[in-house]
N, C-alpha and C positions, 0 to 999 in steps of 0.2 A: 561186320564183313569188311570185307579189304580184296583191294583187286587183285592178282596177280598175272607174271607176264608167263608165258608160261610155250612151248611147242608141243602140240599132237603129232606121234605117229602112226600114218596110216599104213597098213600091212602090203606084203609085198601084192597081191590077188585084189586088191582094192585100190590102190597106181594108177590104173588108167582111166578109175572115175573120184579123182583126185580134189575135182570142184564143184561134185557133188559130196562128195564129206564132208568139204568147208563153205557149202552152203548149211547145210543139218549143223554144222558146228557155230553156224550161227546162229543157226534159226536159235538155238541154243543157249546164248549168249556171250557168246564167244568175239571183241573184236578184233577179228583176223585181222593182220599186217602184212602178213606174206604165203603163198605156196615156193614152197622148192621141190616142182615136180621129180626129178631129179632124184633125191632121196625120200623122197614119198614122206614130207615134215610140212603143218604147221602149224604158225607161231602168230602170235599175238598173246592175248590179257581177258582174263575172266576171273569172274566174285572168284572167289573162293570156298564159299560152300555154295558152289552148282558147278563145281568139277567135275563131280560123280557123273553126272546127266551124260560128257562127250564119252564115255565109254557106254551106253546105250546106240550112239551113233555104228551103225553099218560097218567096217572097215577103221576101225580106230584102237590100234591094238595096244596101244602105253599114252600117257599123258604129261611130263616131265616139267616140274617148276621149276622158271629161276629163284633160288634162293639167296640170290642179292651182294652173294661176293664174288668181289675180285679178285683175283690172280693179282700178286702183286711182283715186284720184280725184286732181282732176287742174285745173288752173286757182285762180284766186285767191279768198280770201276777206276779203268785205268790208263 
């Protein structure tokens, strides 16, 4: 098992109860770190083998896993 950072998207129609959705996700093992209520996103981390459980939470429409790749700086310095 490995812990991964995730962003959980909440459906537009569930954004008025985003804090309830967050509580349900925490109950399933999400280590919730922030709530971006204006865009309907929860962030945190969870065991990778447990991620599918989040789709059972009413209002969750997507779960994105951080891939660990950091963008580099491109271009030239003058």
